[in-house]
C-alpha positions in Angstrom: -7.9 76.7 98.5 -8.7 74.8 101.4 -12.4 74.2 102.8 -11.1 76.8 105.7 -10.5 79.7 103.0 -13.5 78.5 101.1 -15.6 78.9 104.4 -14.3 82.1 104.6 -15.2 83.6 101.4 -18.2 81.9 101.5 -18.9 83.4 104.9 -18.3 87.1 103.0 -21.4 86.8 100.5 -23.4 85.3 102.9 -27.2 87.8 103.5 -27.5 89.1 107.4 -30.5 88.7 109.2 -30.9 92.6 108.0 -30.4 91.6 103.9 -26.8 92.9 104.0 -23.8 91.2 103.0 -20.1 91.9 104.6 -18.6 92.3 101.4 -21.2 94.9 100.0 -20.0 98.0 98.5 -16.7 96.7 98.8 -13.8 95.9 96.2 -11.8 93.1 95.3 -8.3 94.4 96.2 -9.8 95.7 99.2 -9.2 92.1 100.9 -5.2 90.5 100.7 -6.5 87.0 101.4 -8.8 87.5 98.4 -6.1 88.1 95.9 -4.3 85.4 97.5 -7.0 82.8 97.1 -7.0 84.1 93.3 -3.1 83.5 92.8 -3.7 79.9 94.5 -6.8 78.9 92.6 -5.2 80.2 89.1 -1.4 78.6 90.3 -3.0 75.1 91.2 -5.1 75.0 87.7 -2.3 76.1 85.6 -0.2 73.3 87.0 -3.3 70.9 86.2 -3.4 71.9 82.6 0.2 71.2 82.4 -0.3 67.5 82.9 -3.2 67.4 80.3 -3.1 66.2 76.6 -2.3 69.3 74.6 -5.6 69.1 72.7 -7.5 69.7 75.9 -5.1 72.0 77.3 -5.7 74.1 73.9 -9.2 73.9 74.2 -9.3 75.0 77.8 -6.9 77.9 77.0 -9.1 79.3 74.5 -12.4 78.7 76.7 -11.1 80.6 79.2 -9.7 83.4 77.0 -13.4 83.6 75.8 -14.9 83.7 79.2 -12.3 86.3 80.4 -12.8 88.8 77.4 -16.9 88.2 77.9 -16.3 89.5 81.5 -14.6 92.3 80.6 -16.9 92.8 77.5 -13.8 93.0 75.2 -15.1 90.0 73.0 -13.5 89.7 69.6 -15.4 91.6 67.2 -16.5 88.2 64.9 -18.2 86.8 67.8 -19.6 89.8 69.2 -21.0 90.3 65.7 -23.0 86.9 66.3 -24.4 87.5 69.4 -26.1 90.3 68.7 -28.0 88.9 66.1 -31.8 87.6 66.9 -31.9 83.7 67.3 -35.5 83.4 67.7 -36.0 82.5 63.8 -32.9 80.7 63.8 -34.5 77.1 65.1 -32.7 74.4 63.3 -29.8 76.5 62.7 -26.0 74.5 63.2 -23.8 76.2 65.0 -20.3 76.2 66.8 -21.1 76.4 70.8 -18.2 76.7 73.8 -19.0 75.1 76.1 -16.3 75.9 78.3 -16.5 75.7 82.2 -18.2 72.0 82.5 -18.5 70.0 85.7 -18.4 66.2 85.5 -19.3 64.3 82.0 -21.0 67.8 81.2 -20.2 68.4 77.2 -16.7 71.0 77.2 -15.2 73.4 74.7 -15.9 74.3 71.4 -18.6 71.5 70.1 -21.2 71.8 66.9 -24.9 71.9 68.3 -28.1 73.1 66.7 -30.5 75.7 67.5 -34.4 74.5 69.3 -35.3 78.0 70.5 -34.6 81.1 72.0 -35.9 83.2 74.6 -34.1 86.9 75.3 -30.1 86.9 75.4 -30.4 82.8 75.9 -30.3 80.3 73.1 -31.3 76.9 73.9 -29.4 74.5 71.7 -28.2 70.6 71.7 -25.1 69.5 71.1 -24.4 67.4 67.8 -21.8 64.5 68.1 -20.4 62.1 65.2 -19.5 59.2 67.3 -23.3 58.8 68.7 -24.6 58.5 64.8 -26.9 55.4 64.2 -26.5 54.1 67.6 -30.7 54.0 67.9 -30.7 56.1 71.1 -34.5 57.3 72.1 -32.7 60.7 72.8 -30.9 61.0 69.3 -31.7 62.1 66.0 -29.4 60.9 63.3 -28.2 64.0 60.7 -26.7 63.3 57.3 -24.2 65.3 55.2 -24.7 68.1 53.4 -27.0 69.1 56.6 -23.6 68.4 58.6 -20.3 66.9 57.4 -19.9 63.7 58.3 -22.7 61.7 59.8 -23.7 63.0 63.4 -26.2 62.8 65.7 -28.3 65.3 67.6 -28.1 65.0 71.8 -31.5 66.2 73.3 -30.4 64.6 76.8 -27.8 67.1 76.7 -29.8 70.3 75.7 -29.7 73.4 77.8 -30.2 77.1 77.8 -27.1 79.1 76.7 -25.6 82.6 76.3 -25.5 84.1 73.0 -22.1 84.8 73.5 -21.2 81.0 73.5 -21.9 80.8 70.1 -19.2 81.0 67.7 -20.2 80.3 64.2 -23.1 79.6 62.1 -23.8 77.2 59.7 -26.2 75.6 57.6 -29.8 75.5 58.7 -32.6 72.8 58.8 -36.0 73.7 57.8 -39.2 72.4 56.6 -37.7 72.3 52.7 -34.4 71.0 53.3 -33.8 68.2 51.2 -31.3 65.5 51.3 -30.7 62.9 48.5 -34.3 61.9 46.8 -36.3 63.0 49.7 -38.0 66.1 49.4 -39.3 66.0 53.1 -36.0 65.5 55.0 -36.2 68.6 57.4 -40.0 68.5 57.8 -39.0 64.9 58.8 -36.4 65.5 61.1 -37.7 68.9 63.2 -40.7 66.8 63.7 -38.5 64.2 64.9 -36.4 66.2 67.5 -40.2 67.8 68.9 -41.8 64.6 69.1 -38.6 62.9 70.7 -37.8 66.2 72.9 -41.3 66.1 73.9 -40.7 62.4 75.2 -37.9 63.6 77.2 -38.8 66.4 78.8 -43.1 65.8 79.5 -43.1 62.2 78.9 -46.6 62.1 80.7 -48.2 64.8 78.3 -46.5 62.9 75.3 -48.1 59.6 76.1 -51.3 61.4 76.2 -50.8 63.0 73.0 -49.9 60.1 71.0 -53.3 58.4 72.5 -55.0 60.9 71.2 -53.6 60.8 67.9 -54.2 57.0 67.5 -57.7 57.3 68.6 -58.3 60.2 66.1 -56.4 58.0 63.8 -59.0 54.8 64.6 -62.3 57.1 64.4 -61.2 58.7 61.1 -60.3 55.2 59.7 -63.9 53.9 61.1 -65.4 57.2 59.4 -63.9 55.7 56.1 -65.1 52.0 56.7 -68.5 53.3 57.2 -68.5 55.7 54.1 -67.4 52.5 52.1 -69.9 50.6 53.8 -72.8 53.3 52.6 -71.1 53.0 49.4 -71.6 49.4 48.9 -74.6 49.4 49.8 -75.9 52.2 47.5 -74.6 50.4 45.0 -76.1 47.0 45.5 -79.6 48.9 46.3 -79.1 50.6 42.6 -78.0 47.2 41.1 -81.3 45.6 43.0 -83.5 48.6 41.3 -82.5 47.8 38.2 -83.2 44.1 38.7 -86.3 44.7 40.0 -87.1 47.1 36.9 -86.3 44.5 34.6 -88.0 42.0 36.4 -91.6 44.2 36.5 -91.3 44.9 32.2 -90.7 40.8 31.9 -93.7 40.4 34.4 -96.0 43.1 32.4 -94.8 41.5 28.7 -95.4 37.6 30.1 -98.9 39.0 31.4 -99.9 40.5 28.2 -98.5 37.6 26.5 -100.8 35.0 28.5 -103.7 37.7 28.1 -103.5 37.5 23.8 -102.8 33.6 24.3 -106.3 33.4 26.2 -107.9 35.6 24.0 -106.7 33.3 20.8 -107.8 30.8 22.7 -111.1 32.1 23.2 -111.7 32.7 19.9 -110.7 29.3 19.1 -112.8 27.4 21.5 -115.7 29.9 19.7 -115.3 28.5 15.9 -115.2 24.9 17.5 -118.9 25.3 19.2 -120.0 27.1 15.8 -118.4 24.5 13.9 -120.5 21.6 16.2 -123.3 23.7 16.0 -123.5 23.6 12.3 -122.5 20.1 11.7 -125.3 18.9 14.2 -127.7 21.1 12.2 -126.3 19.0 9.1 -126.8 16.1 10.7 -130.8 17.0 11.9 -131.2 17.9 8.1 -129.6 15.0 6.2 -130.5 12.6 9.1 -127.3 11.8 9.1 
């Protein structure tokens, strides 16, 4: 299709000042140019597909087939059954998605993905890729078997809302109770990592504010713990000092009592000495000694 033909068709769908379009109320078969344009695009696309590798050509054909069936409401029964399910409770579910109809570097063909949310008939998914495992990109989340068949990574930078009609298969689900190897918290940790990295990607400023608030709370809690430890230590020291004071007080009273007795003993001795001296003096006087 050349640019002039494209402009011709765009003009048929363009709204006029009164809000109507030239194509309103008409069927495709009423315009011969439309049939010729469809034939031209189809032939051009078919010629292009013939030059592709067989793997890519097959995936394009399968995707085009599903697209055509979806538009005609003639989807395969096994796929239609999946599209009728409620995905609101399927966050963390690994699925196969047909990403047919991509532009540029967008993901194409059938590909594994993880469900991150659902609104109405749309599902928020992020593709999963094995070559991306372990590359440490800030938007990637690594997954290990048996959650996935082989080590892979979730590509959060490629998230997109899709129709449930694109979901072809369902596999395992990552939840808070998912355990891998000896790690009983694997599922909870991965879901938290997804949320954190997704927030950093989509709402970076709010995410930074959240991290700062979280850090401030941690410091405040730590300060509270440190203060409690200081108070506890001071209380222990006060108890020890009180016990020492009581012991010193007992020692003081004992010493005071001992001193009193000693003084009393000293007084009695002094009286005896004085009495003896008095007797001796009398004897000397009596006997003229």
